[in-house]
C-alpha positions in Angstrom: 115.9 150.9 131.1 117.3 147.4 131.5 117.8 145.2 128.6 118.4 141.4 128.4 119.4 139.4 125.3 119.7 135.7 125.1 120.5 133.2 122.4 119.5 129.6 122.4 122.2 127.1 121.6 122.0 125.9 118.0 121.9 122.3 119.0 118.7 122.9 121.1 117.1 124.8 118.2 117.9 121.9 115.9 116.5 119.4 118.3 113.2 121.4 118.6 113.1 121.7 114.8 113.6 117.9 114.3 110.9 117.1 116.9 108.5 119.4 115.1 109.2 117.9 111.7 108.7 114.3 113.0 105.8 115.0 115.4 103.2 112.9 113.5 105.6 110.0 113.4 106.5 110.2 117.1 102.8 110.5 118.1 101.9 107.7 115.8 104.5 105.4 117.4 103.3 106.4 120.8 99.7 105.6 120.1 100.7 102.4 118.5 102.7 101.3 121.5 99.7 102.1 123.7 97.4 100.1 121.4 99.8 97.1 121.5 99.6 97.1 125.3 95.8 97.2 125.2 95.8 94.4 122.6 97.9 92.2 124.9 95.6 93.0 127.8 92.5 92.1 125.9 94.0 88.8 124.8 95.0 87.9 128.4 91.6 89.0 129.8 89.7 87.0 127.1 91.7 83.8 127.8 91.1 84.2 131.6 87.3 84.7 131.2 86.3 82.3 128.4 86.9 78.7 127.7 87.2 79.1 123.9 88.3 82.4 122.4 89.3 81.3 118.8 86.7 83.3 116.9 87.2 86.4 119.0 91.0 86.2 118.8 91.0 86.1 115.0 88.8 89.2 114.9 90.8 91.3 117.3 92.9 93.8 115.3 95.0 96.9 115.7 94.3 99.5 113.0 97.0 101.5 111.2 97.9 104.9 112.7 95.7 107.5 111.2 95.0 111.2 111.5 91.5 112.4 112.1 90.2 115.1 109.8 88.1 116.9 112.4 90.8 117.8 114.9 94.1 116.5 113.4 94.4 113.9 116.2 96.7 110.9 115.8 94.9 107.7 116.6 95.3 103.9 116.7 92.3 101.7 117.4 92.0 98.2 118.9 88.8 96.5 118.0 87.0 93.5 116.7 86.4 93.2 112.9 85.1 90.5 110.5 82.9 87.5 110.6 83.3 84.1 112.3 82.7 82.3 109.0 79.9 80.0 110.1 77.0 81.0 107.8 73.5 81.0 109.1 70.2 82.1 107.6 70.3 85.4 109.5 74.0 86.0 108.8 75.1 84.6 105.4 78.7 85.7 105.9 78.8 84.3 109.4 78.0 86.0 112.7 79.8 89.4 113.1 82.7 89.1 115.5 82.0 92.6 117.0 78.5 91.4 117.9 79.8 88.3 119.6 82.3 90.4 121.6 79.6 92.9 122.6 77.3 90.1 123.7 80.1 88.7 126.0 81.2 92.2 127.2 77.7 93.5 128.1 75.7 90.3 128.3 72.4 89.2 126.7 69.1 88.2 128.1 70.3 84.6 128.2 74.0 85.2 129.0 75.5 87.0 131.9 78.0 89.8 131.1 81.6 89.0 131.4 83.6 92.3 130.9 87.0 91.7 129.4 87.5 94.6 126.9 86.9 97.6 129.2 89.1 96.2 131.8 92.0 96.1 129.3 92.4 99.9 129.3 94.7 100.5 132.2 95.8 104.1 132.0 99.1 103.7 133.9 100.3 100.8 131.6 99.3 102.7 128.4 101.1 105.9 129.5 104.2 103.9 130.5 104.4 102.3 127.0 103.9 105.7 125.4 106.6 107.4 127.5 109.1 104.7 126.5 108.6 105.7 122.9 108.8 109.4 123.8 112.1 108.9 125.7 113.7 107.5 122.4 113.1 110.9 120.8 113.6 113.4 123.7 116.9 113.3 125.3 116.6 114.0 129.0 119.1 115.4 131.5 119.3 112.1 133.4 
């Protein structure tokens, strides 16, 4: 009966161990890099579609990197938060910025839709940003 034994080099084992220990940090940096790309795309799309974007820009935020409890996924969100600060009878804190963004994205009975948010998620750009971060941690042959 034939037998084959092989040992992995210690430096390769150490590299795999380090990657495993820092996996949450690496994935967090990767999702954050992708979110920053989406954020810049949203800003540029908003400025090209609308005359005034001041209230929307102040509400556009990137969340902290977080881990979901249901599936242990690492996430970073880009979204609209807060109020525009102009109180009305219906909205004492001011109109919700997410509501204004949604009205512009999907339209209203009186306003035509002007998609700017959905067009900001360009898969190839996001993946390229994430791969740049990955390349910092994984040393390739090239």
